[in-house]
C-alpha positions as CSV (number, residue, x, y, z in Angstrom):
1,M,97.0,53.4,120.5
2,P,100.2,52.2,122.2
3,G,103.3,53.5,120.6
4,R,101.5,56.2,118.7
5,W,103.3,59.5,118.8
6,S,101.5,62.7,119.7
7,P,102.9,66.2,119.3
8,P,104.3,67.8,122.4
9,L,101.9,69.9,124.5
10,N,103.4,73.3,123.4
11,I,103.0,72.4,119.7
12,R,99.4,71.4,120.3
13,I,98.7,74.6,122.2
14,R,100.2,76.7,119.3
15,K,97.9,74.8,116.8
16,V,94.9,75.6,118.9
17,E,95.9,79.3,119.2
18,A,96.3,79.5,115.4
19,L,92.9,77.9,114.9
20,M,91.3,80.4,117.4
21,T,93.0,83.3,115.7
22,T,91.6,82.1,112.3
23,I,88.1,81.8,113.9
24,D,88.4,85.3,115.4
25,S,89.4,86.7,112.0
26,I,86.4,85.1,110.4
27,R,84.1,86.5,113.1
28,T,85.5,90.0,112.8
29,A,86.0,90.1,109.0
30,P,84.0,93.0,107.5
31,P,81.4,92.2,104.8
32,P,82.5,92.7,101.2
33,L,82.8,96.3,100.3
34,A,82.5,98.1,97.0
35,P,86.0,99.1,95.8
36,A,85.2,102.8,96.0
37,R,84.1,102.5,99.7
38,R,87.2,100.4,100.5
39,R,89.5,103.0,99.1
40,L,87.6,105.8,101.1
41,A,87.8,103.7,104.3
42,L,91.6,103.2,103.8
43,L,92.0,106.9,103.1
44,A,90.1,107.7,106.3
45,I,92.3,105.5,108.3
46,A,95.4,107.1,106.8
47,L,94.0,110.6,107.4
48,G,94.2,109.8,111.2
49,G,97.8,108.7,110.7
50,F,98.4,112.0,108.9
51,G,97.1,114.0,111.8
52,I,99.2,111.9,114.3
53,G,102.3,112.3,112.2
54,A,101.8,116.1,112.0
55,S,101.1,116.4,115.7
56,E,104.1,114.4,116.7
57,F,106.8,115.6,114.3
58,V,105.8,119.3,113.8
59,S,106.7,119.9,117.4
60,M,110.3,119.2,116.5
61,G,110.4,121.7,113.7
62,L,108.6,124.3,115.9
63,L,110.7,123.6,119.0
64,P,112.5,127.0,118.9
65,G,109.2,128.8,118.5
66,I,107.7,126.9,121.5
67,A,110.8,127.6,123.6
68,H,110.7,131.3,122.8
69,G,106.9,131.5,123.4
70,L,106.9,129.7,126.7
71,L,110.5,130.3,128.0
72,G,111.3,133.8,126.7
73,E,113.5,134.8,129.6
74,Q,115.5,131.6,129.7
75,M,116.0,131.7,125.9
76,A,117.4,135.2,126.2
77,A,120.0,134.1,128.8
78,D,120.7,130.5,127.9
79,P,119.4,129.4,124.5
80,E,120.8,125.8,124.6
81,G,119.3,125.2,128.0
82,G,116.0,126.6,126.9
83,I,115.9,124.4,123.8
84,A,116.7,121.3,125.9
85,K,114.0,122.2,128.5
86,A,111.4,122.8,125.8
87,G,112.3,119.4,124.4
88,I,110.5,117.9,127.5
89,A,107.3,118.5,125.5
90,I,108.5,116.0,122.9
91,T,109.4,113.5,125.6
92,A,106.0,114.0,127.3
93,Y,104.1,113.1,124.1
94,A,106.2,110.0,123.7
95,L,105.6,108.9,127.3
96,G,101.9,109.4,126.6
97,V,102.1,106.9,123.8
98,V,104.1,104.5,126.0
99,V,101.4,104.6,128.7
100,G,98.4,104.7,126.5
101,A,99.3,102.0,124.0
102,P,99.1,98.9,126.2
103,V,96.3,100.2,128.4
104,L,94.0,101.1,125.6
105,A,94.9,97.9,123.7
106,V,93.8,95.8,126.7
107,L,90.6,97.8,127.0
108,S,89.9,97.4,123.3
109,V,88.7,93.8,123.8
110,R,85.4,95.1,125.0
111,W,85.0,97.3,121.9
112,S,84.6,96.6,118.2
113,R,87.6,97.8,116.2
114,S,85.4,100.1,114.1
115,S,84.0,101.8,117.2
116,M,87.4,101.9,118.9
117,I,89.2,103.7,116.1
118,I,86.5,106.4,116.0
119,A,86.8,107.0,119.8
120,L,90.6,107.1,119.5
121,A,90.4,109.8,116.7
122,A,88.1,111.9,118.9
123,A,90.5,111.6,121.8
124,L,93.4,112.7,119.6
125,A,91.4,115.8,118.7
126,V,90.8,116.7,122.4
127,G,94.5,116.2,123.3
128,T,95.7,118.4,120.4
129,V,93.3,121.3,121.1
130,L,94.5,121.3,124.7
131,S,98.1,121.5,123.4
132,A,97.1,124.7,121.5
133,V,95.7,126.6,124.4
134,M,97.8,125.9,127.5
135,P,99.5,129.1,128.8
136,T,102.7,127.6,130.4
137,L,105.3,125.1,129.5
138,E,104.3,122.8,132.4
139,L,100.6,122.7,131.3
140,T,101.7,122.3,127.6
141,V,103.8,119.4,128.6
142,L,100.8,117.8,130.4
143,A,98.6,118.4,127.3
144,R,101.2,116.8,125.0
145,F,101.2,113.7,127.3
146,V,97.4,113.5,127.0
147,A,97.6,113.9,123.2
148,G,100.0,111.0,123.0
149,I,97.8,108.5,124.9
150,P,95.6,107.4,121.9
151,H,98.5,107.4,119.4
152,G,99.7,103.8,119.8
153,A,96.3,102.2,120.1
154,Y,95.1,104.1,117.0
155,F,97.9,102.7,114.8
156,G,97.4,99.3,116.3
157,V,93.7,99.2,115.5
158,A,94.3,100.9,112.2
159,S,96.9,98.3,111.1
160,L,94.5,95.5,111.7
161,L,91.5,97.2,110.1
162,A,93.6,98.1,107.0
163,A,95.0,94.5,106.8
164,S,91.4,93.1,107.0
165,L,90.2,95.5,104.3
166,M,93.0,94.6,102.0
167,G,92.6,90.8,102.4
168,P,94.6,87.8,103.3
169,G,98.4,87.8,102.8
170,N,98.8,91.5,103.1
171,Q,99.6,92.1,106.7
172,G,102.9,93.9,105.9
173,K,101.2,96.1,103.3
174,G,98.3,96.7,105.7
175,V,100.7,97.9,108.3
176,A,102.5,100.1,105.7
177,L,99.2,101.6,104.6
178,A,98.1,102.4,108.1
179,L,101.5,104.1,108.6
180,S,101.3,105.9,105.2
181,G,99.4,108.8,106.7
182,L,102.2,109.3,109.1
183,T,104.9,109.3,106.4
184,V,102.9,111.6,104.1
185,A,102.5,113.9,107.0
186,N,106.3,114.2,107.2
187,L,106.5,114.6,103.5
188,I,103.9,117.4,103.1
189,G,102.1,118.2,106.4
190,V,105.0,118.8,108.7
191,P,107.0,121.1,106.3
192,V,103.9,123.1,105.4
193,L,102.8,123.3,109.1
194,T,106.3,124.3,110.2
195,A,106.2,127.2,107.7
196,V,102.7,128.2,109.0
197,G,104.0,128.0,112.5
198,Q,106.9,130.3,111.7
199,A,104.5,132.8,110.2
200,A,101.4,132.5,112.5
201,G,102.8,130.8,115.7
202,W,102.9,127.3,116.9
203,R,99.5,127.4,118.6
204,A,97.8,128.0,115.2
205,V,99.4,124.8,114.0
206,Y,98.0,122.7,116.8
207,L,94.5,124.1,116.0
208,L,94.9,123.1,112.4
209,I,95.8,119.6,113.4
210,T,92.8,119.5,115.6
211,L,90.7,120.2,112.6
212,I,92.3,117.2,110.8
213,F,91.3,114.9,113.6
214,V,87.7,116.2,113.6
215,T,87.6,115.5,109.9
216,T,89.0,112.0,110.5
217,V,86.2,111.2,113.0
218,V,83.6,112.2,110.5
219,A,85.3,110.2,107.7
220,L,85.7,107.1,109.8
221,K,82.0,107.1,110.8
222,R,80.9,107.3,107.2
223,T,83.3,104.8,105.6
224,I,84.5,102.1,108.0
225,P,82.2,99.1,108.0
226,H,80.9,98.0,111.4
227,Q,82.8,95.2,113.0
228,P,81.2,93.4,116.0
229,K,83.5,92.8,119.0
230,V,85.1,89.4,119.3
231,V,82.9,87.2,121.5
232,G,84.5,85.4,124.4
233,R,87.7,87.6,124.5
234,R,88.7,88.8,128.0
235,M,91.2,91.5,129.1
236,V,93.3,88.9,130.9
237,E,93.9,87.1,127.6
238,E,95.5,90.3,126.2
239,V,97.7,90.7,129.3
240,V,98.9,87.1,129.0
241,A,100.8,88.2,125.8
242,L,103.0,90.4,128.1
243,R,104.5,87.2,129.6
244,R,106.3,86.4,126.3
245,L,110.0,87.2,126.6
246,Q,110.3,87.6,122.9
247,L,107.8,90.4,122.9
248,W,109.8,92.4,125.4
249,I,113.0,91.7,123.5
250,I,111.5,93.1,120.3
251,M,110.2,96.2,122.1
252,G,113.7,96.7,123.5
253,I,115.2,96.5,120.0
254,A,112.8,99.2,118.8
255,A,113.2,101.4,121.9
256,V,117.0,101.4,121.7
257,G,117.7,100.9,118.0
258,F,115.5,103.7,116.8
259,A,116.2,106.2,119.7
260,G,119.1,107.4,117.6
261,G,116.9,108.6,114.8
262,F,114.8,110.6,117.3
263,A,117.9,112.0,119.0
264,V,118.7,113.6,115.6
265,F,115.2,114.4,114.4
266,S,114.2,116.1,117.7
267,Y,116.8,118.8,117.1
268,V,116.5,119.1,113.3
269,A,115.8,122.9,113.4
270,D,119.0,123.6,115.4
271,I,121.1,121.2,113.4
272,T,120.0,122.9,110.2
273,T,120.8,126.4,111.5
274,K,123.7,125.8,113.9
275,V,125.6,122.9,112.2
276,T,124.9,123.5,108.5
277,G,124.5,127.2,108.9
278,A,121.4,127.4,106.8
279,P,118.6,130.0,107.5
280,A,115.5,129.0,109.5
281,T,113.5,129.1,106.3
282,A,115.4,126.0,105.2
283,V,114.0,123.9,108.1
284,P,110.7,123.0,106.2
285,W,112.8,121.8,103.3
286,V,114.8,119.6,105.5
287,L,111.6,118.2,107.1
288,A,110.2,117.6,103.6
289,A,113.4,115.6,102.6
290,A,112.9,113.6,105.8
291,G,109.3,113.0,105.0
292,L,110.0,111.9,101.5
293,G,112.5,109.4,102.9
294,M,109.9,108.1,105.3
295,T,107.3,107.7,102.5
296,V,109.7,105.8,100.3
297,G,111.1,103.7,103.1
298,N,107.6,102.8,104.4
299,V,106.5,101.5,100.9
300,I,109.7,99.5,100.5
301,G,109.6,98.1,104.0
302,G,106.0,96.9,103.7
303,A,106.7,95.0,100.5
304,A,110.0,93.6,101.9
305,T,108.4,92.5,105.1
306,D,105.8,90.4,103.2
307,R,108.7,88.7,101.4
308,S,111.0,88.1,104.3
309,L,110.8,89.7,107.8
310,N,114.3,88.4,108.8
311,K,116.0,89.7,105.7
312,T,114.3,93.1,106.0
313,L,115.8,93.4,109.5
314,M,119.3,92.0,108.6
315,I,119.7,94.2,105.6
316,G,117.8,97.3,106.8
317,F,119.7,97.9,110.0
318,P,123.2,98.1,108.5
319,I,121.8,100.5,105.9
320,Y,120.2,102.6,108.7
321,I,123.5,102.8,110.6
322,A,125.5,103.7,107.5
323,A,123.0,106.5,106.7
324,L,123.5,107.9,110.3
325,V,127.2,107.8,109.8
326,G,126.9,109.6,106.5
327,L,124.7,112.3,108.0
328,F,127.3,113.0,110.7
329,L,130.0,113.3,108.1
330,V,128.2,115.6,105.7
331,A,125.8,117.7,107.8
332,H,128.3,120.6,108.2
333,L,129.2,120.7,104.5
334,S,126.1,122.2,102.8
335,L,122.3,122.4,102.8
336,V,122.1,119.9,99.9
337,A,124.3,117.4,101.8
338,L,122.0,117.8,104.8
339,L,118.9,117.2,102.7
340,V,120.3,114.1,101.2
341,G,121.5,112.9,104.6
342,F,118.1,113.3,106.3
343,F,116.3,111.6,103.3
344,L,118.5,108.5,103.6
345,V,118.3,108.3,107.4
346,N,114.6,108.5,107.4
347,A,114.2,106.1,104.4
348,A,116.2,103.5,106.2
349,N,114.5,104.0,109.5
350,S,111.0,103.8,108.0
351,S,111.8,100.7,106.0
352,L,112.2,98.8,109.3
353,N,109.0,100.0,110.9
354,P,106.5,97.6,109.1
355,A,108.9,94.7,109.9
356,M,109.0,95.6,113.6
357,Q,105.3,96.0,113.9
358,T,104.6,92.7,112.0
359,W,107.1,90.9,114.2
360,L,105.2,92.1,117.3
361,I,101.8,91.2,115.9
362,R,103.0,87.6,115.2
363,V,104.6,87.2,118.6
364,A,101.5,88.5,120.4
365,H,99.4,85.8,118.6
366,R,95.7,86.4,119.5
367,S,96.5,89.7,121.2
368,E,96.9,91.4,117.8
369,V,95.8,94.9,118.9
370,L,98.2,94.7,121.9
371,G,101.1,93.6,119.6
372,A,100.4,96.3,117.0
373,S,100.0,99.0,119.7
374,L,103.2,98.0,121.6
375,N,105.2,98.7,118.5
376,H,104.3,102.4,118.8
377,A,104.9,102.3,122.5
378,A,108.4,101.0,121.8
379,F,109.0,103.6,119.1
380,N,107.9,106.3,121.5
381,V,110.2,105.0,124.2
382,A,112.8,105.6,121.5
383,N,111.4,109.1,120.9
384,A,111.6,109.9,124.6
385,L,115.0,108.4,125.0
386,G,116.4,110.0,121.9
387,A,115.0,113.4,122.7
388,S,116.4,113.2,126.3
389,L,119.8,112.0,125.3
390,G,120.1,114.4,122.4
391,G,119.1,117.3,124.7
392,A,121.5,116.1,127.4
393,V,124.6,116.2,125.2
394,I,123.5,119.6,123.8
395,A,123.0,121.0,127.4
396,A,126.3,119.5,128.4
397,G,128.0,121.7,125.9
398,F,129.0,119.1,123.3
399,G,127.3,121.0,120.5
400,Y,124.5,120.2,118.0
401,E,126.6,117.5,116.2
402,A,126.7,115.4,119.4
403,P,123.1,113.9,119.0
404,M,124.3,112.3,115.7
405,V,127.1,110.5,117.5
406,V,124.5,109.3,120.1
407,A,122.3,108.1,117.2
408,I,125.0,105.9,115.7
409,A,125.8,104.3,119.0
410,L,122.2,103.5,119.8
411,A,121.5,102.1,116.3
412,C,124.5,99.8,116.6
413,V,123.2,98.4,119.9
414,G,119.8,97.8,118.3
415,F,121.3,95.8,115.5
416,T,123.3,93.8,117.9
417,L,120.1,92.9,119.7
418,V,118.5,91.9,116.4
419,I,121.3,89.5,115.6
420,G,121.3,88.0,119.0
421,T,117.5,87.5,119.0
422,L,117.4,85.8,115.5
423,V,120.3,83.6,116.3
424,G,118.7,82.6,119.6
425,L,115.4,81.7,117.8
426,R,117.3,79.6,115.3
427,V,119.1,77.7,118.0
428,R,115.9,77.1,119.9
429,A,114.3,75.7,116.7
430,R,117.2,73.4,116.1
431,R,117.0,72.0,119.7
432,T,113.3,71.3,119.2
433,L,114.1,69.2,116.2
434,E,116.8,67.4,118.0
435,V,114.5,66.5,120.9
436,L,111.9,65.1,118.4
437,S,114.7,63.1,116.7
438,E,115.7,61.5,120.0
439,H,112.1,60.2,120.4
440,E,111.7,59.0,116.8
441,D,111.6,55.3,117.8
442,T,108.4,56.0,119.9
443,M,106.5,57.1,116.8
444,T,104.8,55.2,114.0
445,G,105.8,56.5,110.6
446,S,108.4,59.1,109.8
447,L,109.5,62.1,111.8
448,P,106.9,64.9,111.3
449,V,108.0,68.1,109.8
450,V,108.3,70.9,112.4
451,E,108.7,74.4,111.2
452,P,111.3,76.5,112.9
453,V,110.1,79.1,115.3
454,S,108.6,81.9,113.4
455,V,109.4,85.6,114.1
């Protein structure tokens, strides 16, 4: 009809994408489950996260033992250099996540999510047992890289499965539940396994974690309802999401903003003994305080994200920075001060994780697994960057307090990027409304309501 207004092409495309996403969700939605089986399925998903959290973070608590076991001569001559070199194993795991997350997410379009998560849990078991048996640092580093490859994709698929099992409107809570195994691992598993490692050796710890992953495979097979793969999805459609500039910006925020937390956490054992002056037996307690902070922060972050993603970011980042500053100021005072400091830093850090993952899932649109997986790739870029920068300042002779200064600087850069991104999105939304207003006389009826660009 002449004079009739039609929405711009980009708005129509977004509506079609939203409709296709809804159709995909209907196609892949699991059949109704009995409450007991739903709880067991969610528990099985979280158990895999528990194993991943234990595998990733126990390496930090056991780093001195790994260094002494694989670099005995260097540790006798240059302890700081030996610790920094052994830290490469932490970096290698993180790089494995970075490589594996997008690759496996793209390949996942040919798998059902229920089959994919079982295969990923099995791959985690293989990588972890290899980490336990390698005889040299170089081979151990390679094994840690292999162990990290399934990490991001597991959490990506787990987040979507958990959200679908919990029902509509619970995306943030689903992400938080998938991550709950990781946070509980830091609360209970990592401290206990660190104590086991101090008594029985770090190799025994990796063997125990392998057993956790084997148990996860069995539990997932018995509890997760089968989901057919989405018909008509192609790998190229997943890759298209990588063209979105906003997705790369969000990944950059996570990679830089959270690198500081890893710069500190990677050297928690040495900060405890060298800065605070506590005995090595106190390290599991510091890890437990950090894990408790992660658990509390994850719960708060999941609920806050469902209320307002933007406010969670704008409030959470300043709290995170303040907690890092506080840790730097009190770490040398006493063990109690260190415990409180690590609790607050990790609570603030974890409260932002569900928001960042939800943001990436939304920006990725139909490429949900890719978006959810890339969050973990970004966080492990942060892990690699933080461990490397923390090790660099220690090896340069600045002492074990220096990583905390690096952490504060990186967190400030991340918050600056958050502010710039949210302001840019608001400006773009305002310009879209202005363009529509200029063409109001070509429409019949009143100006349609156009929602601002969602993050």
